[in-house]
N, C-alpha and C positions, 0 to 999 in steps of 0.2 A: 587397514584402519577398521575399528569397530563400526558396525552399522546400526546399532540399537539405540534406544533411549529409555529413560526411566521416569515414569510419572510418580513423583513423591507425594506424601501426604500434603505437603505445602502446595504442590500444584493442584491437587484435588480440592483443597480448601479454597484456594484462590479462584478456581473455576466456579465454585458455588457462590462466592461473593460477587464476581463479575456477572454471573448469570442473573443474580437477584437485581443488581443495578440495571442491567440491560432490560430485564422484564418490567421493572417498576418505573424506571426513569426514561428509558429510550424507546421501548416498543410502543407506548401510547402516542408517541410523537412521529413515528416512522411514516405513516401515510401522509400526514400534513407536511412533513419535510419534503417528501417527494413531490407532492402536489404544488407547493409554493416555490420550490427550487431555491429556498432561502437557506443560508448557512445557519445551522442550529447552535447559536451561541450558548443556549442553555445547556445543551449536551456537552459542549466544550468545557463549560464551567463545572459541570458534574464530574467529568473526567479529571479535570485539574484538581478539584477539591478532594478527590479520592487518590491523588498521587499517581494517576494513570498516564499522564502525558510525559512524565519523567521516568517511566518504568525501566527504560533501557539505559538510563544515565546513572553513572556511579553515585554512591552515597557521598563521596567526596565533593561532588559538584551539584548536590541537592536532589539527586534522584533516588530511586529505590535499589538500583544495582541488580535488578532481576535478570534471570537468564532468558535466552531467546525463546525457549519453550514456553515460559510463562507469558512472554509477549504475544506469542502465537495464539495461546489460549484466549487471551484478552480480545484480540482482533477477531478471532473465530466467533466468540460468544456475542460480540457486538454486531458483527455482520449477520448473525443468525436472525436478528430482529430488525436491523437497519444498516444496509451497506453504506449509505451516505455517511452515517456517524462513524463507521469503522475506518473511513478514510482519514479521520482526524489523527488518531495515534499512528496509523501507518505512515502518513506523510510527515508527522512530527519526527519519526525515526529516520525516514529517508532524508529529510532536509538537514538533519543534524549529523548524518553519517560522515560527510567530508570533514567536519570539525572534529568528530571523534577519531577518525582515521588519521588525519594529517595535522590537526591543530596543535599548536604548542601548548605547554602547560599554562602559560599566561593567557592565551586565547580561550582555552577551555574554562579557566577560572573566571574569565570576564563574561563569557556569553552563555555557558551551559546552564547556570542556575536559573536564569529567566526562562529558558526553554523547559527545564525540568518542572518548574512551577506552573507552566502554562501562561505566564505573563507574555511570553513571546511564542507565537505560532511560527513555524519555520517551513518554507517551501523549498523545493529543489528545482533549479533551472538548468536543464541540459538540452531539451528538444527545441527545435526551431521550425519555422514554416517549411524549410527545405532540408531539414536535417532531423529526421525522426530515428528510424532504425540505424541510419548511417550517422551516428552522433559525431564522428570525427570530422564530418563535413560542415560543422557549424561555422558560422560567419561572424558571430559576435566577437569583438576584439577587446583586448585590454592593453593599453599602452602606458608605460611608466612615464610620469611627468613630475620630476622632482620627488617630493615626498608623498605623491598621490599616484593612484591608478585612474585612468580615464577609460570607461567602458562605453562601447557603442554597439548597438544591434538589437535584435528582437528575439525573445524566447516565446515558445508556443506550448500549449497544453500544460500549463503550470497549475497543478492541483492546489486548491486552497489559496490561490494567489491574492484574491481580494480580502481574505481574512488574515493573512500572515503579516507580521511586522518584520520578519527577517527572511533572508533568502541565501541559499548556497548557490553560487553561480559558476558555471563553467564557461570559460572564454578563451579565445586564441591569443596567446602572447607571442607566438611565432607562427604567423599565418601560413607559411610555406612548409611547415613541418608535419602537417596532418595531425594524427592522434598524439604525436610526440611534442606538439606545440601548444597543448591545452593546459591551462592553469585553473585553480579553484579559488574563489573569493567569497567573502562574507559581506553581504549588502544589506543595508537597512532601508525600510520603506521611506524614511524621510531623507535619504541621501539625495542631494541635488542631481537632477537629470534622470531620476528613476520614476517610472509610473506604471500603473497596471491598467489594462484595457477591460472592456466589458466581459462579463461571464458568458461563456458559450451556452447555447441551448442544447442540452444533451439528451440522449436516449435514456440513460440511467444515471445512477449516483447523482441525482439532480440537486441534492442538497450540499454537494461539495463543489464550490465554484472553481471552474477551470477557465483560466484567462491567459492572454498574452501579457508579457512583461517587456517594457521598453527601456532601453538605455540610450539616452541622448546626451553625450558628453557627461555621463554620470561619473562624478568624482568621489572616490573613496580614499581613505588614508592608506598609506603603503602597508601598514601592518594588518590590513584585511586579507592579504594573500595567505591562503591556507597551505601549509606545507611548502614543498619546493616548487619553484617556477618550472613550468612545462611538465609537471608530474600529475596534473589534474585528471587526465583520462584514466590513469592507473587508479587513482583514488575513486573515481566514478565507478569503475568496474568492481572494485572491492566493495563499494557501497551496495551495488546491485546484488552481489553474492549474499549479502545479509538481509536484503529486503525483498527480493523476488520470492523467497520462501514464505514471507509474510503475506504477499499477495495470494499465495497458495492457501494460507490459513483463512484469508478473507473469502476465497472461493469456497472452501469447505464450509464455512459458516453460512454462506448464501445457500449452498446445496442442502445443508441440514435444515435451515429455515423453510425451504421449499418442501422438504420431506415432512416436517412437522405439520405444515398447513395441509398438504395432500392427505396425510394419514387421518387427520381430524375430519376432513371433509368426507372421505370415502367411508368412514365409520358412521357418519351421521346421515349421509345422503342415501335414500332408498329408491330402488328401481326394481320392478318385477317382484315386489313383495319382500325384498330383503335389502340389507345394506349393500352398497356398491362394493365395499371392501370384501364381501363374501364371495365375489366372483374370482375364479382362479387367475384369469388374465390380469386383473387388477393386482392381485397378490404378487404375481410374478414381476410386474412392473415395480412395485414397492420394494420387493426383495433385491432387484437389480440396482435400484436407486440407492438403497441403504448400503449394499455391499460395495459399490463403486465409491461412495462417499467415505466409507470407513477405510478403504484402501488408500484413497487420496490423503486422508488424515494421517495415516501411519507414515506415509512418505514425507509429509510436511514435518511431522514430529522428528523423524530421523534426520532430516536436513537441519532442523533447529538444533538438535544435539550436536551435529557436526560443526555448526557455527560456533557453539560454545566450547567445543574441544579444540577448534582450530584445525580440523582435519584437512588434508591436502586435496580431498575430492569434494570440497564444499561447492565449488562452482558447478560441478556435474549434478549434485543432488539438489541444489537450490533451483536450477533450471528444470530438472525433472519434476520437482514438487510443484512448481508453478504450472508447468505444462499439463501434468496429470490433473491437478485440482481445477484449473480453469476449464479444461474440456469436460470434466465431470460436472462442474457447476452448470454449464450450459445444457448438457443432456438431461440432468436431473430437473432443472427448471422447466425445460420443454415438456417433460413427462408430467410434471406437477400441473402444468396448465392443461394438458390433455386429460388428466384424471378429473379435473373440475368441469370438463365439458365446456359448454358455452359460458358458464359463469367464470371460468378461468380467464376468459378474454375480456373481462370487465374489471374496472377499478374497485368494484365492491369486494373483491377478494385479493389477497396480497400476492398471489403467485405470478400475476403479470408483472408486478414490480420486481420480484425476484428474477424473472426472466430478463427484464431490461437491465437490471443491475449486474447479472452474471456476465454479460457480454464483455464488459470492460476488463475482466480478469484475463481475457484472452488477448488483450491489446496492450495495456500500459505496463510499464517496466519491462519492455521487450515483448514483442508479439510472440505468438506460439511458433511462428515460423523461425524467428530468431532463436527461441529456446531449442528448437530441433537442431539448428546449426551448432549452437553451443554444445549440446549434448553429443552430437556426432563428432565434433572436433575434439572434445575431451576424450571420448572413447578411442578414436583413432590415434590421438596423441599419446595415449597410454600404451598403445600397441606398438608404436614405432620405437 
């Protein structure tokens, strides 16, 4: 399969547009969003008004029908100024993936237009207090009762839960069948028996509310089942193939933002009679930061192109993109703090926020350890 990608004039023009929106509308709010830990409804509205929350949805269903590379460019540029804000489109895509992958035409026509317009924010519910990396060990159940499904259980670490009005939920319909007994459902916030807990107090992406979701005899219509019964885990893994690489784009954006801040600082800060950036040791650090970030970006873009082509090695490349970009974001952010010296340890400069935000890219949508397992199994499976 081809391993390349092509940035067209459309991609480049879109990058300039989203960069301008990010600079003018989002960047001035970034520090406040982080400090208050409040969901940035104004940013969500800006993204919606510019058609960015439905970028990944077909024109038939009210979206833009943009390719994955365009979506990655968007997330990267937003994360470059505010990682919390970049979670909004990222989760909008993740939450809608089960519907896109498994939904019927009638279901898509009914629910996707509101997601595309931003009228509905949609979260993704798979993790549980005792089922994180081992998602197949989930305990949330869904039992058929006449023309309804009844859900019971607790989901944990649900991004944007308190802001969302719709939820893609994975639950056991055959509790004894492990991963082969999981089904996917579409739940609304106002469904009886559904509730959202308090937001966690987090290290980073503080403006993106992460909560538990509770199902207490939560009743939903029978037609909220997405796809085939007991096929939900397959749909979930397919969704991750398309969104793990977007976390990679988020990580690249965080790394680039840290480089931007560090480069500006060392060009202005003077020690021993000259700019700190004039010292070779500092220049070598910046060179390594930029080279690693550029390498991660290339891998993310290649994975995005594979997603659009439907290449059979997408799982491998999506995991590699997230692994590489997440690790690079952390290293680059640490070095950006170091280049600021003591100032980098204070909230007066943005690099400490980039450092805190970078860490999540090594954890959610599959930890780095899980990515390494996926990569190794994909490699060994291709050799057998």
